[in-house]
BAFI-3210 file (N, C-alpha, C; in Angstrom, 3 decimals, decimal comma, padded with zeros to 6 digits):
// residues 210
n [1|2|3|4|5|6|7|8|9|10|11|12|13|14|15|16|17|18|19|20|21|22|23|24|25|26|27|28|29|30|31|32|33|34|35|36|37|38|39|40|41|42|43|44|45|46|47|48|49|50|51|52|53|54|55|56|57|58|59|60|61|62|63|64|65|66|67|68|69|70|71|72|73|74|75|76|77|78|79|80|81|82|83|84|85|86|87|88|89|90|91|92|93|94|95|96|97|98|99|100|101|102|103|104|105|106|107|108|109|110|111|112|113|114|115|116|117|118|119|120|121|122|123|124|125|126|127|128|129|130|131|132|133|134|135|136|137|138|139|140|141|142|143|144|145|146|147|148|149|150|151|152|153|154|155|156|157|158|159|160|161|162|163|164|165|166|167|168|169|170|171|172|173|174|175|176|177|178|179|180|181|182|183|184|185|186|187|188|189|190|191|192|193|194|195|196|197|198|199|200|201|202|203|204|205|206|207|208|209|210]
n.u [027,019|027,862|025,853|023,647|024,714|024,577|021,801|020,750|022,010|020,603|017,988|018,350|018,569|016,185|014,587|013,781|011,381|011,011|013,109|012,371|010,099|011,602|013,045|010,891|009,849|012,003|012,191|010,114|011,427|014,247|015,082|015,183|016,759|015,197|012,739|012,199|012,081|009,674|007,871|007,395|007,102|009,461|012,028|014,447|017,072|017,017|016,203|018,661|020,417|019,514|019,915|022,576|023,464|022,270|023,455|026,217|025,645|025,529|023,061|021,876|022,559|024,024|023,585|024,834|022,991|022,881|022,432|024,034|022,593|022,168|020,929|019,042|019,151|017,963|020,406|021,042|018,314|016,234|015,404|013,706|013,371|011,447|011,031|008,926|009,498|007,860|007,051|006,987|008,285|010,808|011,587|012,183|012,287|012,594|011,219|007,849|006,500|008,432|008,044|005,356|005,500|007,104|005,262|003,357|004,690|004,854|002,252|001,721|003,456|002,231|-000,087|000,766|001,847|-000,431|-001,611|-000,022|-000,072|-002,640|-002,367|-000,600|-002,187|-004,286|-002,489|-001,724|-004,021|-004,261|-001,975|-002,202|-004,402|-003,021|-000,872|-002,494|-003,505|-000,922|-000,345|-002,239|-001,772|001,020|000,292|-001,260|000,780|002,199|000,592|000,306|002,879|004,289|003,256|004,678|007,415|010,177|011,020|011,039|012,975|013,408|011,150|011,461|013,615|012,540|010,615|012,209|013,379|011,109|010,989|013,116|015,716|018,707|022,084|024,106|025,513|023,823|021,595|022,106|022,476|020,224|018,474|019,741|020,843|022,740|025,706|026,631|024,062|022,204|023,325|022,853|019,812|019,488|020,592|018,672|016,368|016,911|017,224|014,472|013,288|012,684|014,107|016,461|019,650|021,574|024,213|025,308|023,210|020,460|017,169|013,466|011,967|009,399|008,751|010,121|010,188|012,208]
n.v [-040,464|-038,032|-037,698|-037,204|-034,586|-033,021|-032,934|-031,838|-029,457|-028,288|-028,233|-026,380|-024,197|-024,182|-023,870|-020,983|-019,233|-017,031|-017,576|-019,793|-019,044|-017,263|-019,208|-020,483|-018,683|-018,215|-020,509|-020,280|-018,255|-016,412|-013,840|-010,157|-008,323|-006,264|-007,197|-009,328|-008,437|-006,739|-008,458|-010,391|-008,890|-008,246|-006,752|-005,056|-005,446|-007,546|-009,621|-009,382|-010,345|-012,867|-014,005|-013,877|-015,720|-018,174|-018,185|-018,649|-021,116|-022,539|-022,941|-020,987|-018,944|-016,292|-013,916|-011,144|-008,646|-006,832|-004,362|-004,127|-005,080|-007,340|-010,663|-013,219|-016,754|-020,382|-022,393|-025,011|-027,036|-027,631|-030,498|-032,558|-035,527|-036,761|-039,094|-041,331|-043,584|-046,358|-045,742|-048,020|-050,038|-048,933|-048,866|-051,504|-053,990|-052,335|-051,364|-051,409|-049,006|-047,183|-046,874|-045,936|-043,687|-042,184|-042,192|-040,602|-038,134|-037,622|-037,185|-034,845|-033,207|-033,127|-031,937|-029,541|-028,702|-028,647|-026,363|-024,275|-024,276|-023,490|-020,843|-019,692|-019,917|-017,978|-015,783|-015,647|-014,909|-012,259|-011,209|-011,585|-009,839|-007,531|-007,559|-007,096|-004,693|-003,288|-003,672|-002,086|000,460|000,751|000,412|002,949|004,760|004,234|005,201|007,768|008,757|010,869|013,257|013,034|011,965|012,255|010,195|006,815|005,662|007,165|006,378|003,764|003,785|005,089|003,237|001,011|002,191|002,415|000,237|-000,255|001,829|002,359|001,917|003,923|001,949|-000,292|000,373|000,909|-001,672|-002,840|-001,618|-001,424|000,794|002,876|004,332|007,131|008,087|007,417|008,869|011,594|011,315|010,908|013,271|015,188|014,303|014,801|017,339|018,001|017,319|014,707|012,489|011,730|011,572|009,484|008,535|007,560|005,957|005,968|007,336|007,164|009,939|010,469|008,024|005,771|005,755|006,978]
n.w [027,335|026,264|024,668|026,122|027,346|025,180|024,706|026,959|026,431|024,375|025,311|027,265|025,479|024,307|026,385|026,551|025,922|023,799|022,394|021,256|019,617|017,921|016,480|015,208|013,816|011,934|010,606|008,616|007,057|006,205|008,178|008,994|011,779|012,574|011,678|012,970|015,641|015,263|014,474|016,401|018,642|020,355|022,145|020,009|021,408|022,909|021,196|019,468|021,252|021,654|019,054|018,796|020,716|019,709|017,296|017,764|018,926|016,542|015,587|014,299|011,480|009,299|006,961|004,703|002,957|-000,331|000,441|002,679|004,871|007,532|007,713|009,302|009,303|009,679|010,159|011,271|012,284|015,285|016,632|018,873|020,389|022,953|025,228|027,407|030,023|031,477|034,845|036,749|035,564|035,371|037,804|038,746|041,173|043,445|046,346|047,168|048,527|047,798|045,054|045,121|046,388|044,549|042,592|043,743|043,963|041,206|040,445|042,002|040,514|038,104|038,753|039,284|036,995|035,316|036,518|036,072|033,110|032,580|033,810|032,193|029,754|030,158|030,291|027,734|026,247|027,123|026,067|023,335|022,958|023,496|021,747|019,587|020,128|020,082|017,417|015,982|016,882|015,603|012,958|012,831|013,272|010,859|009,157|009,668|010,004|008,517|009,924|012,381|012,027|009,881|008,002|007,031|008,043|010,408|011,894|012,374|014,038|016,175|016,974|017,780|019,933|021,808|023,085|024,946|026,361|024,573|023,627|021,152|019,526|019,769|018,970|016,172|015,277|015,744|014,190|011,813|010,605|008,926|010,300|010,231|009,279|011,282|013,229|012,597|012,454|015,426|016,406|015,507|016,634|019,197|019,152|018,717|020,860|021,304|022,126|024,688|026,201|028,463|030,001|027,647|026,676|024,635|025,166|024,752|024,995|027,592|027,636|029,006|032,152|035,039]
ca.u [027,189|027,955|024,303|022,982|025,202|024,186|020,319|020,749|022,239|019,560|016,954|018,439|018,240|014,694|013,793|013,350|009,986|011,243|014,058|011,672|009,545|012,412|013,192|009,733|009,753|012,865|011,783|009,140|011,842|015,261|014,624|016,215|016,596|013,755|011,622|012,075|011,369|008,379|006,744|007,315|006,967|010,421|012,756|015,711|018,169|016,828|016,364|020,122|021,158|019,078|020,454|024,096|023,472|021,960|024,651|027,372|025,416|025,559|021,589|021,562|023,724|023,523|024,452|024,586|022,710|023,701|022,441|024,674|021,846|022,100|019,602|019,375|018,347|018,191|021,585|020,596|017,066|016,328|014,075|013,976|012,356|011,384|010,062|008,945|009,656|007,153|007,811|007,236|009,614|012,293|012,065|011,842|013,276|012,469|010,117|006,578|006,402|009,205|007,094|004,225|006,202|007,525|004,175|002,622|005,497|004,524|000,820|001,870|004,131|001,261|-001,240|001,413|001,974|-001,910|-001,937|000,999|-000,405|-003,992|-001,939|000,004|-003,171|-004,687|-001,634|-001,500|-005,316|-004,114|-000,914|-002,726|-005,086|-001,878|-000,436|-003,430|-003,496|000,215|-000,179|-003,075|-000,970|001,860|-000,489|-001,383|001,909|002,735|-000,303|000,408|004,131|004,827|003,139|005,620|008,846|010,269|011,155|010,693|014,163|013,033|010,130|012,045|014,528|011,691|009,888|013,234|013,621|010,230|011,012|014,071|016,894|019,627|023,513|024,136|025,832|022,884|020,479|022,496|022,516|018,795|017,820|020,308|020,801|024,270|026,501|026,295|022,402|021,722|023,938|022,014|018,539|019,382|020,768|017,412|015,323|017,262|016,725|013,125|012,846|011,909|015,092|017,427|021,027|022,092|025,207|025,560|022,199|019,256|015,974|012,632|011,329|008,054|008,245|010,842|010,560|013,228]
ca.v [-039,145|-036,855|-037,491|-036,449|-033,226|-032,289|-032,883|-030,830|-028,040|-027,878|-027,928|-025,223|-023,175|-024,093|-023,318|-019,729|-019,139|-016,360|-018,345|-020,972|-018,198|-016,882|-020,289|-020,915|-017,678|-018,592|-021,760|-019,937|-017,343|-015,598|-012,322|-009,157|-008,164|-005,487|-007,996|-010,420|-007,698|-006,016|-009,397|-010,981|-007,885|-008,452|-005,626|-005,392|-005,624|-009,021|-010,296|-009,494|-011,375|-014,341|-014,240|-014,232|-017,142|-019,339|-018,292|-019,243|-022,560|-023,141|-023,045|-019,915|-018,333|-014,864|-013,452|-009,505|-008,467|-005,920|-003,131|-004,254|-005,484|-008,687|-011,315|-014,535|-017,896|-021,478|-023,364|-026,308|-026,821|-028,337|-031,711|-033,064|-036,777|-037,148|-040,353|-041,413|-044,959|-046,493|-045,771|-049,201|-050,845|-048,099|-049,050|-052,849|-054,470|-051,441|-051,305|-050,780|-047,818|-046,042|-046,674|-045,175|-042,196|-041,557|-041,707|-039,445|-036,787|-037,395|-036,639|-033,447|-032,494|-033,011|-031,038|-028,194|-028,405|-028,074|-024,956|-023,547|-024,366|-022,395|-019,494|-019,436|-019,476|-016,738|-014,635|-015,677|-014,168|-010,802|-010,923|-011,436|-008,506|-006,368|-007,611|-006,458|-002,873|-002,537|-003,548|-001,058|001,613|000,762|000,794|004,200|005,521|004,143|005,826|009,188|009,077|012,118|014,331|012,767|011,599|012,603|009,097|005,570|005,138|007,831|005,736|002,537|004,302|005,576|001,829|000,296|002,805|002,288|-001,164|000,095|002,567|001,611|002,647|004,055|000,804|-001,219|001,106|000,672|-002,974|-003,190|-000,822|-001,536|002,136|003,422|005,242|008,410|008,411|007,360|010,049|012,811|011,075|011,071|014,730|015,855|013,778|015,601|019,020|018,064|016,669|013,004|011,552|012,076|010,807|009,294|007,614|007,138|005,476|006,843|007,173|007,818|010,609|010,102|006,385|005,013|006,644|006,484]
ca.w [028,327|025,316|024,013|027,230|027,652|023,975|024,878|027,949|025,979|023,478|026,123|027,746|024,601|023,994|027,544|026,460|024,818|022,881|021,514|020,355|018,783|016,678|015,505|014,635|012,636|010,829|009,736|007,407|005,946|006,729|008,633|009,459|013,170|012,756|011,107|014,158|016,618|015,107|014,117|017,466|019,621|021,291|022,131|019,353|022,185|023,453|019,797|019,089|022,382|021,404|017,732|019,075|021,542|018,883|016,249|018,604|019,122|015,393|015,104|013,219|010,615|008,841|005,487|004,514|001,442|-001,198|001,198|003,978|006,031|007,803|008,010|009,794|008,940|010,421|009,856|011,696|012,913|016,345|016,721|019,948|020,802|024,190|025,692|029,136|030,251|032,750|036,158|037,157|034,708|035,412|039,315|039,125|042,308|044,483|047,399|046,578|048,951|046,851|043,937|045,656|046,815|043,360|041,832|044,549|043,316|039,829|040,283|042,194|039,384|037,011|038,987|039,061|035,490|034,763|037,227|035,194|031,845|032,761|034,036|030,879|028,755|030,526|029,939|026,115|025,850|027,383|025,338|022,229|023,058|023,791|020,473|018,636|020,087|019,291|015,737|015,623|017,103|014,791|011,697|012,774|013,137|009,703|008,096|009,747|010,354|007,969|010,774|013,255|011,646|008,188|006,976|007,572|009,039|011,733|012,616|012,634|015,317|017,322|017,438|018,600|021,228|022,471|023,825|026,125|026,102|023,734|022,984|019,757|018,729|019,788|018,081|014,838|014,993|015,840|012,880|010,457|010,009|008,940|011,610|009,623|009,273|012,747|014,322|012,002|013,206|016,906|016,542|014,982|017,694|020,385|018,889|018,593|022,353|020,996|022,725|025,679|026,372|029,615|030,065|026,221|026,311|024,082|025,871|024,095|026,279|028,252|027,579|030,198|033,290|035,891]
c.u [027,065|026,584|023,646|023,295|024,489|022,484|020,092|021,020|021,266|018,276|017,071|018,116|016,885|013,820|013,348|012,434|010,243|012,286|013,308|010,826|010,264|012,795|011,971|009,466|010,725|012,715|010,742|010,116|013,048|014,683|015,734|016,147|015,424|012,716|011,123|011,252|009,971|007,297|006,325|007,031|008,106|011,341|013,859|016,730|018,242|016,832|017,856|020,847|020,875|019,655|021,869|024,383|023,252|023,033|025,806|027,033|025,477|024,009|021,403|022,630|023,411|024,385|024,097|024,364|023,344|023,435|023,150|023,821|021,866|020,908|019,898|018,454|018,762|019,422|021,466|019,262|017,184|015,031|014,698|012,989|012,492|010,468|010,090|008,982|008,575|007,925|008,066|008,213|010,718|012,763|011,945|012,955|013,164|011,297|008,654|006,406|007,304|008,576|005,961|004,573|006,394|006,289|003,469|003,387|005,053|003,202|000,870|002,524|003,198|000,140|-000,385|001,412|000,634|-002,094|-001,191|000,367|-001,875|-003,599|-001,625|-001,221|-003,865|-003,891|-001,498|-002,741|-005,136|-003,015|-001,476|-003,766|-004,152|-001,406|-001,245|-003,409|-002,229|000,118|-001,093|-002,209|000,211|001,353|-000,782|-000,519|002,480|001,951|000,123|001,980|004,711|004,501|004,129|006,884|009,000|010,813|010,983|011,676|013,914|012,197|010,449|012,917|013,644|010,790|010,987|013,554|012,420|010,136|012,046|015,128|017,978|020,991|023,251|024,391|024,737|021,723|020,825|022,264|021,289|018,011|018,361|020,536|022,331|024,619|025,927|024,802|022,001|022,114|022,949|020,604|018,539|019,721|019,270|016,268|015,652|016,822|015,250|012,440|012,447|012,760|015,812|018,645|021,493|022,873|025,522|024,551|020,956|017,948|014,856|012,075|009,894|007,653|008,849|011,145|011,700|012,644]
c.v [-037,965|-036,581|-036,604|-035,157|-032,446|-032,154|-031,831|-029,323|-027,463|-027,554|-026,924|-024,145|-022,865|-023,968|-022,167|-019,668|-018,422|-016,824|-019,474|-020,157|-017,514|-018,137|-020,572|-019,899|-017,855|-019,692|-021,322|-019,033|-016,828|-014,107|-011,504|-009,046|-007,283|-006,116|-008,766|-009,643|-007,149|-007,183|-010,221|-010,100|-008,025|-007,258|-006,065|-005,791|-006,972|-009,993|-010,624|-010,473|-012,858|-014,981|-014,871|-015,331|-018,209|-019,401|-019,018|-020,954|-023,114|-023,442|-022,239|-019,526|-017,135|-014,744|-011,998|-009,572|-007,154|-004,420|-003,090|-004,487|-006,813|-009,613|-012,593|-015,906|-019,110|-022,204|-024,789|-026,283|-027,955|-029,353|-032,557|-034,344|-036,855|-038,231|-040,754|-042,981|-045,218|-046,493|-047,130|-050,186|-050,027|-048,448|-050,463|-053,139|-053,572|-051,969|-050,711|-049,338|-046,816|-045,905|-045,660|-043,633|-041,343|-041,178|-040,535|-038,011|-036,624|-036,739|-035,149|-032,602|-032,304|-032,013|-029,588|-027,642|-027,890|-026,727|-024,005|-023,295|-023,385|-021,029|-019,027|-019,141|-018,314|-015,610|-014,445|-014,797|-012,748|-010,441|-010,749|-010,078|-007,301|-006,377|-006,798|-004,875|-002,383|-002,542|-002,474|000,404|001,693|001,200|002,276|005,141|005,547|005,065|007,625|009,631|010,427|013,250|014,226|012,643|011,993|011,583|007,757|005,125|005,790|006,905|004,554|002,825|004,395|004,188|001,108|000,938|002,808|001,001|-000,980|001,047|001,809|002,631|002,829|002,732|-000,250|-001,070|000,723|-000,798|-003,366|-002,672|-001,111|-000,384|002,505|004,573|006,624|009,024|008,556|008,533|011,418|012,503|011,645|012,657|015,567|015,490|014,668|017,008|019,044|017,515|015,430|012,435|012,302|011,312|010,767|008,380|006,608|005,993|006,398|006,425|007,833|008,625|010,572|008,700|005,514|005,867|006,001|005,831]
c.w [027,287|024,756|024,916|027,289|026,431|024,221|025,719|027,443|025,065|024,108|026,795|026,754|024,167|025,137|027,588|025,464|023,773|021,962|020,506|019,352|017,784|015,986|014,658|013,346|011,505|010,195|008,490|006,621|006,792|007,042|009,074|010,948|013,569|012,670|012,342|015,222|016,435|015,000|015,443|018,839|020,893|021,164|021,119|020,230|022,564|022,068|019,429|020,021|022,088|020,145|018,130|019,564|020,474|017,540|016,757|018,813|017,646|014,912|013,990|012,537|009,937|007,542|005,345|002,975|000,944|-000,454|002,407|005,128|006,280|008,213|008,362|009,228|009,682|009,534|009,997|012,589|014,219|016,431|017,847|020,184|022,093|024,522|027,137|029,221|031,532|033,964|036,983|036,834|035,035|037,042|039,700|040,123|043,411|045,367|046,801|047,415|048,290|045,778|044,089|045,714|045,510|042,458|042,331|043,841|042,033|039,843|040,879|041,267|038,452|037,332|038,957|037,951|034,977|035,241|036,256|033,793|031,668|033,164|032,811|029,719|028,860|030,040|028,443|025,756|026,073|026,501|023,962|022,157|022,802|022,417|019,697|018,847|019,709|018,033|015,396|015,892|016,065|013,356|011,745|012,858|011,502|008,854|008,361|010,198|009,698|008,997|011,982|013,217|009,994|007,545|007,720|008,495|010,443|012,413|013,032|014,063|016,569|018,055|018,151|019,922|022,209|023,401|025,072|025,645|025,360|023,616|021,587|019,059|018,830|018,865|016,607|014,503|014,972|014,505|011,685|009,926|010,032|009,980|011,441|009,836|010,531|013,422|013,819|012,712|014,816|017,061|016,367|016,201|018,972|020,277|019,079|020,048|022,299|022,090|023,848|025,780|027,771|029,607|028,994|025,973|025,652|024,666|025,048|025,217|026,627|028,138|028,804|031,224|034,305|037,089]
res [x|x|x|x|x|x|x|x|x|x|x|x|x|x|x|x|x|x|x|x|x|x|x|x|x|x|x|x|x|x|x|x|x|x|x|x|x|x|x|x|x|x|x|x|x|x|x|x|x|x|x|x|x|x|x|x|x|x|x|x|x|x|x|x|x|x|x|x|x|x|x|x|x|x|x|x|x|x|x|x|x|x|x|x|x|x|x|x|x|x|x|x|x|x|x|x|x|x|x|x|x|x|x|x|x|x|x|x|x|x|x|x|x|x|x|x|x|x|x|x|x|x|x|x|x|x|x|x|x|x|x|x|x|x|x|x|x|x|x|x|x|x|x|x|x|x|x|x|x|x|x|x|x|x|x|x|x|x|x|x|x|x|x|x|x|x|x|x|x|x|x|x|x|x|x|x|x|x|x|x|x|x|x|x|x|x|x|x|x|x|x|x|x|x|x|x|x|x|x|x|x|x|x|x|x|x|x|x|x|x]
***
């Protein structure tokens, strides 16, 4: 029973596509929050939540470098081996009608799965195009950020806020920006009309409509 509970727990973790993507990325190399967010196009806040969950489950661990930046790596990888027993052998001794009924439900589930996979594939095509457009825009910002932002750090803060409004604490963790420097950046952003504050959340103006 303990083995089944462990498998159920791991499957629950792997049931989230973004957590699977994060694990796949960290198999390649340790990464900072901002690297994960920008590479996988996931909001920094969501990345942090996924990382904290997997850290609690001892799947991930983290270290701080000499610049006090926290990077994450796989502490324990997840390998799940799933096998299917023959429906007939699993139900030996039952009535044929029961077997047929179960087989019918299985066929229906397979058909539904096929439809879901097709829908997923269509979404992936659109997502890949959107990711390409985002990469193009990010590259454009990186080339011309001197006209818009005064430092790479300012650009990083703006990109983090483009996903969703964040509290100063969430923004500091997402960008790994020192508190004093972040406060100065946000003050400049407010002065220049780039961001606004609502209930201690920082919003990139013109992006997140009420």
